[in-house]
C-alpha positions in Angstrom: -10.7 140.9 -115.7 -12.4 140.7 -119.1 -10.1 140.7 -122.1 -11.1 143.2 -124.8 -12.6 141.5 -127.9 -12.2 144.2 -130.5 -8.6 145.3 -130.0 -6.5 145.7 -133.1 -2.8 144.7 -133.2 -1.8 148.2 -134.3 -3.6 149.8 -131.3 -2.0 147.3 -128.9 1.4 148.0 -130.3 0.8 151.8 -130.1 -0.3 151.5 -126.4 2.8 149.3 -125.5 5.1 151.9 -127.2 3.5 155.0 -125.6 2.8 153.7 -122.1 5.0 150.7 -121.4 8.4 151.6 -122.8 8.4 149.4 -125.9 9.6 150.6 -129.2 8.8 149.3 -132.7 11.8 147.7 -134.2 10.4 146.6 -137.6 7.6 144.7 -139.2 7.9 141.3 -140.7 4.9 140.5 -142.8 1.8 141.0 -140.7 3.7 141.1 -137.3 5.0 144.2 -135.6 8.2 143.5 -133.6 8.5 145.4 -130.4 11.3 145.5 -127.9 12.2 147.0 -124.6 15.2 147.0 -122.3 13.4 148.2 -119.2 13.9 146.4 -116.7 15.6 143.8 -119.0 15.6 143.0 -122.7 12.4 141.6 -124.2 11.2 141.3 -127.7 7.6 140.4 -128.6 5.7 140.1 -131.9 2.2 141.6 -132.2 0.1 140.5 -135.2 -1.1 143.5 -137.1 -4.6 142.2 -137.5 -7.9 144.1 -137.3 -9.1 142.2 -134.2 -6.7 140.1 -132.2 -7.8 136.6 -131.1 -8.5 136.3 -127.4 -5.8 133.7 -126.9 -3.2 135.7 -128.8 -4.0 138.9 -126.9 -4.0 137.0 -123.6 -0.5 135.5 -124.3 0.9 139.0 -125.2 -0.6 140.5 -122.1 0.8 137.7 -119.9 4.3 138.2 -121.3 4.2 142.0 -120.9 2.8 141.8 -117.3 5.4 139.2 -116.2 8.2 141.3 -117.7 7.0 144.6 -116.3 6.0 143.2 -112.9 2.3 144.4 -113.0 -1.0 142.6 -113.3 -2.7 142.0 -116.6 -5.6 144.2 -115.4 -3.3 147.2 -115.2 -2.2 146.8 -118.8 -5.8 146.2 -119.9 -6.9 149.4 -118.1 -4.2 151.4 -120.0 -5.6 150.3 -123.3 
């Protein structure tokens, strides 16, 4: 379960929108705000950086996987 090291925030946000039911609400500074209401409401902030830090990416993946009820590896494979 290796976390990608060169993933940009914009690419992660696009993947979450296209494959996981999130939608971009707005952008505040360098953070893209995404939300979903499937299966319940959740709002997350994704930094719009060239390469996300491993800890930041891991925290976002953990939040999405808990909310959607899938493993982190399933989300990583969809990137």
